[in-house]
C-alpha positions in Angstrom: 68.1 -124.2 -69.6 66.3 -123.5 -72.9 62.9 -124.2 -71.2 63.4 -121.0 -69.3 62.4 -119.3 -72.5 60.1 -122.2 -73.6 62.5 -123.1 -76.4 62.9 -126.9 -76.7 66.6 -128.1 -76.6 66.2 -129.9 -79.9 65.3 -126.6 -81.7 68.5 -125.0 -80.5 70.6 -128.1 -81.4 69.1 -128.2 -84.9 69.7 -124.5 -85.4 73.3 -124.7 -84.3 74.2 -127.8 -86.4 72.3 -126.6 -89.5 74.2 -123.3 -89.6 77.5 -124.3 -88.0 79.7 -122.6 -90.7 77.7 -119.6 -92.0 77.6 -117.5 -88.8 73.8 -117.3 -88.9 73.4 -119.0 -85.5 74.9 -115.9 -83.7 71.5 -114.8 -82.4 70.8 -118.2 -81.0 74.3 -118.3 -79.4 73.7 -114.9 -77.9 70.4 -116.0 -76.4 72.0 -119.2 -75.0 74.8 -117.2 -73.5 72.3 -114.8 -71.9 70.2 -117.6 -70.4 73.3 -119.3 -69.1 74.5 -116.1 -67.4 71.1 -115.5 -65.9 71.1 -119.0 -64.4 74.6 -118.8 -63.0 74.1 -115.3 -61.5 74.2 -115.6 -57.7 74.3 -119.4 -58.0 76.2 -119.6 -54.8 73.9 -117.3 -52.7 71.6 -118.8 -50.1 67.9 -119.2 -50.8 65.6 -116.4 -49.6 64.2 -118.4 -46.8 67.7 -119.2 -45.5 68.5 -115.5 -45.4 65.3 -114.9 -43.5 66.2 -117.7 -41.0 69.7 -116.3 -40.7 68.3 -112.8 -40.0 66.0 -114.2 -37.3 68.7 -116.4 -35.7 66.8 -119.7 -36.5 69.7 -121.6 -38.2 71.7 -124.2 -36.4 75.3 -123.3 -35.6 76.9 -125.1 -38.6 74.4 -123.7 -41.2 74.6 -120.2 -39.6 78.4 -120.2 -39.9 78.3 -121.3 -43.6 75.7 -118.6 -44.4 77.6 -116.0 -42.4 80.8 -116.6 -44.2 79.0 -116.0 -47.5 77.0 -113.0 -46.4 80.1 -111.0 -45.2 81.6 -111.1 -48.7 78.4 -110.8 -50.8 77.0 -107.3 -51.3 73.9 -108.7 -53.0 72.9 -110.7 -49.9 73.8 -107.8 -47.6 71.3 -105.6 -49.6 68.7 -108.3 -49.3 69.2 -108.5 -45.5 68.8 -104.7 -45.3 65.6 -105.0 -47.4 64.3 -107.7 -45.1 65.0 -105.6 -42.1 63.1 -102.7 -43.6 59.8 -104.8 -43.7 57.7 -104.1 -40.6 57.9 -107.1 -38.2 54.1 -107.8 -38.0 54.0 -108.5 -41.8 56.8 -111.1 -41.8 55.8 -114.6 -40.7 58.2 -117.1 -39.2 58.1 -119.1 -42.5 59.3 -116.0 -44.4 56.0 -115.1 -46.2 55.7 -111.4 -46.6 52.1 -110.1 -46.5 51.2 -106.7 -48.0 50.9 -104.0 -45.4 47.8 -101.9 -45.4 48.2 -98.5 -47.1 49.3 -95.9 -44.7 51.4 -92.8 -44.6 55.2 -93.6 -44.3 56.5 -93.1 -40.8 59.0 -90.2 -40.5 62.6 -91.3 -40.1 64.5 -90.7 -36.8 66.3 -87.8 -38.4 63.0 -86.3 -39.6 61.5 -86.6 -36.1 64.5 -85.0 -34.5 64.5 -82.1 -37.0 60.7 -81.6 -36.5 61.4 -81.3 -32.8 63.7 -78.4 -33.5 66.9 -80.3 -32.5 70.3 -79.7 -34.2 71.0 -82.9 -36.2 74.5 -83.7 -37.5 74.7 -86.5 -40.0 77.8 -88.8 -40.0 79.3 -89.7 -43.4 81.4 -92.8 -44.0 85.0 -92.0 -44.9 87.0 -94.1 -47.5 89.0 -96.9 -45.9 92.7 -96.1 -45.7 95.4 -98.7 -46.2 92.9 -101.6 -46.8 92.7 -103.3 -50.2 89.4 -104.1 -51.7 87.8 -107.4 -50.4 90.4 -107.5 -47.6 87.7 -108.1 -44.9 86.6 -111.7 -44.5 84.4 -113.5 -42.0 85.8 -113.7 -38.5 87.7 -110.4 -38.7 86.9 -107.1 -37.0 85.6 -104.5 -39.5 86.5 -100.8 -38.9 84.3 -98.0 -40.2 85.4 -94.3 -39.9 82.8 -91.6 -40.0 83.0 -87.8 -39.9 80.1 -85.8 -38.4 80.8 -82.1 -38.5 83.9 -81.6 -36.3 83.7 -85.1 -34.9 85.4 -88.3 -36.0 83.8 -91.6 -35.0 85.5 -95.0 -35.4 83.3 -98.1 -35.3 84.9 -101.5 -34.8 82.4 -104.2 -35.7 83.5 -107.4 -33.8 82.1 -110.6 -35.4 80.3 -113.2 -33.4 81.4 -116.5 -32.1 80.3 -119.6 -34.1 77.8 -120.6 -31.5 76.1 -117.2 -31.0 75.2 -115.0 -34.0 75.6 -111.7 -32.1 78.0 -108.9 -33.0 79.6 -106.1 -30.9 80.1 -102.5 -32.0 83.0 -100.8 -30.2 82.9 -97.0 -30.8 85.3 -94.2 -30.2 84.4 -90.5 -30.8 87.0 -87.7 -30.9 87.2 -84.1 -32.0 90.4 -83.4 -33.9 92.6 -80.5 -32.7 91.2 -80.7 -29.2 92.2 -82.6 -26.0 90.1 -84.9 -23.9 87.1 -87.0 -24.8 84.4 -85.6 -27.0 80.8 -85.7 -25.7 81.7 -87.4 -22.4 78.5 -88.8 -20.8 76.4 -88.5 -23.9 74.0 -91.4 -24.5 74.5 -93.7 -27.6 71.4 -95.5 -28.8 71.4 -98.4 -31.3 68.2 -97.9 -33.2 66.4 -100.5 -35.3 63.1 -99.8 -37.1 62.7 -96.6 -35.1 63.2 -98.3 -31.7 66.2 -98.1 -29.4 67.4 -101.7 -28.8 70.6 -100.9 -26.8 72.0 -97.9 -25.0 75.5 -97.0 -23.7 77.2 -93.9 -22.4 80.4 -92.3 -23.8 83.1 -92.7 -21.1 85.8 -90.2 -20.2 88.1 -91.5 -23.0 85.4 -91.2 -25.7 84.6 -94.9 -25.9 81.2 -96.7 -26.0 80.1 -100.3 -26.5 77.0 -101.7 -28.2 76.6 -105.3 -27.3 74.4 -108.3 -28.4 73.7 -106.9 -31.8 71.7 -109.1 -34.3 72.3 -108.9 -38.1 70.4 -106.1 -39.7 70.4 -102.4 -40.6 70.7 -99.8 -37.8 71.0 -96.2 -36.9 73.4 -95.1 -34.2 72.1 -92.0 -32.4 74.5 -90.1 -30.2 72.3 -87.9 -28.0 73.8 -84.9 -26.2 72.4 -81.6 -25.1 73.6 -79.3 -27.9 73.4 -81.7 -30.8 72.2 -85.0 -32.1 74.6 -87.1 -34.2 73.2 -89.8 -36.5 75.1 -92.6 -38.1 72.6 -94.0 -40.6 72.5 -97.3 -42.6 74.9 -99.2 -40.5 74.6 -102.8 -41.9 75.6 -105.6 -39.5 76.1 -108.9 -41.4 
């Protein structure tokens, strides 16, 4: 541990024993405590290359399940997965080496492109969970997310994968309170990743839709209808 700061262990030991009673070793103790905390922080998290292989679906079933059970309860790892997903695919090799991308203007987001096209965009905002204590969701349980987008309410149920297949399902239901019947029947729902639609479904007569075979990552859900475009941004599946 002391070698992290290039301090030999004998130096710390001599300092502590020489001033055991006069309180002058407080700075050394503070340094030691800081180093210990730094070493133990995220000690249980998977290595970066394991997260990359988890993201790409390259782990065997047993290792994938172990990593998955950790990821669903660790916000640090979820943020890393979202960061990994934000790196353009051509610049990430299969061994997890990230090469610097050439300098270029940032690509407009989906929302920016829709707004530039003159379309009416409604952003969905995540609502606080009701009746669910903190840290109540664990691996293997369906996670429910409630969004409000203008006059619409959208409930997403994220169904976890089987052990043998690291693919999620997103079951959605869109309603408009104070009205009867389904909202936006027939509208197209796109699951968008890195600006590309990877799955499409239509809203049925009851307001339901299903997004299937979803890999871990960060997504935008784009509900496309004639009068308006509804966007649910930063949907992290992990």
